[in-house]
Each structure stands twice: as C-alpha cells, then as structure tokens.
C-alpha positions as CSV (number, residue, x, y, z in Angstrom):
1,M,101.2,92.3,87.2
2,T,97.9,91.3,89.0
3,R,99.8,88.8,91.2
4,E,102.5,91.3,92.1
5,H,100.2,94.2,93.3
6,D,97.6,93.9,96.0
7,N,95.5,96.8,94.6
8,I,95.0,95.3,91.1
9,T,92.1,93.2,89.9
10,L,91.9,91.6,86.5
11,I,88.5,91.9,84.7
12,R,88.3,89.9,81.5
13,L,85.3,90.5,79.2
14,N,85.0,88.1,76.3
15,L,82.0,87.0,74.3
16,D,83.0,83.4,74.2
17,Q,85.6,82.5,76.8
18,A,86.6,84.8,79.6
19,V,89.0,82.4,81.1
20,I,91.1,83.5,84.0
21,P,94.0,81.7,85.7
22,E,92.9,79.9,88.8
23,S,96.1,81.0,90.5
24,L,94.7,84.6,90.6
25,G,91.9,83.5,93.0
26,N,89.6,86.4,93.9
27,K,91.9,88.9,92.2
28,A,90.3,88.2,88.8
29,I,86.8,88.2,87.3
30,G,85.8,86.6,84.0
31,I,82.6,87.8,82.3
32,N,81.3,85.8,79.3
33,A,79.1,88.4,77.7
34,D,78.8,91.0,75.0
35,M,81.3,93.8,75.8
36,A,79.0,96.7,74.9
37,E,76.1,95.3,76.9
38,S,78.4,94.6,79.9
39,I,79.9,98.1,79.9
40,S,76.4,99.6,79.5
41,D,75.3,97.5,82.5
42,I,78.4,98.6,84.5
43,L,77.9,102.3,83.7
44,N,74.1,102.0,83.9
45,V,73.8,104.1,80.7
46,S,72.7,103.3,77.2
47,V,75.5,102.3,74.8
48,S,74.7,102.1,71.1
49,H,75.9,98.8,69.6
50,P,77.7,99.1,66.2
51,Y,77.1,95.5,65.3
52,P,73.9,93.4,65.5
53,V,73.8,91.4,68.8
54,Q,73.7,87.7,68.3
55,E,71.3,85.8,70.5
56,Q,73.1,82.9,72.4
C-alpha cells in the first residue's frame, strides 16, 4: 500500500527491531524505541506507562 500511494508514509515503532524495507526509501521510518515514550514524545504530552520501562 505504501508503494502504491504517494501520500502514504509507513512509520514502524518497535522496541527491538523497527526494520523497514529498503525499497520504500524515504517513504518509511523505523523507530527502535518504547512505543509509549515515542508516542508521548510525538504528542508532547505525558503518557502513563502500564508496564515498567526496561533500561537498554
């Protein structure tokens, strides 16, 4: 779907491996981080975390 439409960008959030296909080029972003923290950063608001955050 991302390849077929010019107005779509893939954003993959994953704690361990946010692997994206190289063929997508700049139409995809991979973020290796805690999802709750990343969404909080994106929204710039505090998000309570239901699980203890593991230090990496």
